[in-house]
N, C-alpha and C positions, 0 to 999 in steps of 0.2 A: 213719581211725589206728587203729590197732587198740588196744589195751590194752597198756599197759608191761609188760614181765617184769621190771622192773628193782623191789624192791621198798626201799620208802622208811626212812631213819631217822632219828633225830632230828637228825643233822649236814647232813640234807639242807635244814631248815626253818630259818627268818628271822621273826621274829615284827616287826611294825611299826605303831603309833598314831599315826594321823593326827587332826586338828582339821579344822574345817569350811571346805570349799571357798570362794573369793571370790563366784562366781555360788548358793552352797547346791548342797545334796543332797550331802553327806557327802564325807571326806577322799580318797574313791578313786574315779578313773574307772573305766567298766565293763572295761578291759584291765588292771585289779589295780595301775594307776602311781597316784603320788601325783596330784592333783586341783588346778586352779590355783589357787594362794595359801593355800593350805593348809600348815599347817606340820606334819612327821611327825618320828617317832623309833624308832629300830631299836633292840631291846632286845638290848642285849649281857649275855654274862656271865650265861644264864639255863639253867636246865638240862636244855634240850630235850623237856619234861614233860609240853608243854602238851595239853589234856586238853576235850572240846568235848563237849554235851549236847544234842541235836538233840531235842526230844521229838514231833515229827510237825508235817510243815506242814499238815494239813489239821485239826489240833486234837484233842484226846481222842476218844477211843472211849468212849461208854457204852454199858454191856451192860444191858439191865434183863432181871431175872432173872422170873422163873415160879415164885411162891414158893419163891425159892431156889435155883433151878435152870435152867440155860442154856436155851432154846428151840433147837429144831431147826427150820426155819434161827433162825439166833441175832437176839436183839430187839436190833438194834444202831443208835448214832444217832451224829452227831459233836456233841461239845461245847467247851468253852471252849480256845483255844489257850491256850498256856502260853509264857515267852518263853525261848530259847536259853541256856545258861550255859557256862560254861566257868571254865579253871585252869591258872595256871603257877607253876613257880617263877623266878626270878631272882636274882642277889647282890648286897645291897648293896653299895653304892660310894660316894656321895654323897647327902645331905641334899636339901639345895637349893644353887640358883644362880642369882644376877641376871643372869646375861649369857650362860647357855646353859642350856638343855634339859634335865631329869634327871627320870629315872623316877620318883621321892620327888615330884618335881613336878606331874609330870602327874595323879599320884596325887593327889594333895593341892589342886592347883589353885594353886599358889603359884609363887615366883621367877619365872624370864622364862617360865615356863608364862602366871602370872595375865595379866602384860600382854599376850602374843603369841599365844595360844590363844583360840580361839571353839569353844564346844562346839557338838557334829554335830547337838543336837537346836536349835541356832538356825535361824531360816530362811535365814542369809548371816551372812557376817563384818558387814556393815554394820549390820544389825538387834542383832546379838547380842542376843535375846530369849529364850533360854532359860532356863527356872527353874531346871533337872536339869543336871549337868555329863557330859558324855558326851563319846567318845571314837569312833573307827572302829578298826576292829584287823584285821590282814590277816595271816594265815599264807600266807609262799608257800615250796613244797616244788620244789626243782629236784633236776632226773635230775641226778646225779653224772657221768654219760660226755657229756652234751650240755646244756650250759648256757642251750641255748635254750627246752628243754624245762622250763621252769615254771611249776606251776598255782597258782593264789589261792583262798584262801579268805576270804571280805571278812564282820565282823558288825559292822551298823551301831551306830549308838547305843545305844553301851556303856557301863554304867555301874560301876566298880570299887569293889571294896572288896579292901583286905587287912590282911596281920599279920607283924610282924618276930620273926623270931627270933634269938638268939647263938647262935652256933655255930661251926664252923670250917668253910667262910666264914659268917656272918652273912647271913641270908635274909631274901628277899622275899614270902610267898606270896601271888599277886593272882586273886582269883575276879569273877566279873564276870556280867552280866547282859546279852545285846543284844534289846532291843525291837522288831526285827526279827521278820516274822513266816515267812524264811526265811533261810537262811546266800546269799549268791552267791557261785557256783563261775564263775571262771573259769580257761581253761586247755585 
């Protein structure tokens, strides 16, 4: 298949958060669909401003200088890997609900999420043994002219942070860190 000539825009994307699956291994299977037993939540009323920074799957590149100068050839070695970071903005719609999942409940591990979601850092749903609350995040990008042409980026073991701002509308700025070595690309 050749590279698409259709430029993607924010209206082509969808963000989904997911919990651990029944068998472990995260919230999404390799095809980008929700795994068996995993809970999922499609983020609605979001700005379409998802941004991701992948620092390099091989890790940082250390450049060793000779008295402050770059050598020829350069003296470079691989260093530490760094986590993937991302952010997006959603509109504040609901704080908590004991009978339905809400974005704020996923962020706070409260309400319906507290009793029905398991951290993706757990070995399985039954074990529920994670110290750190993480979810998996998927961005799906669909070709507007061909609904069967969908590509996914999955970030696993994502720890979420947020801030809320009043405005017209009130908004939630969400940022996160994925503790995977690299994003999973499907499509």
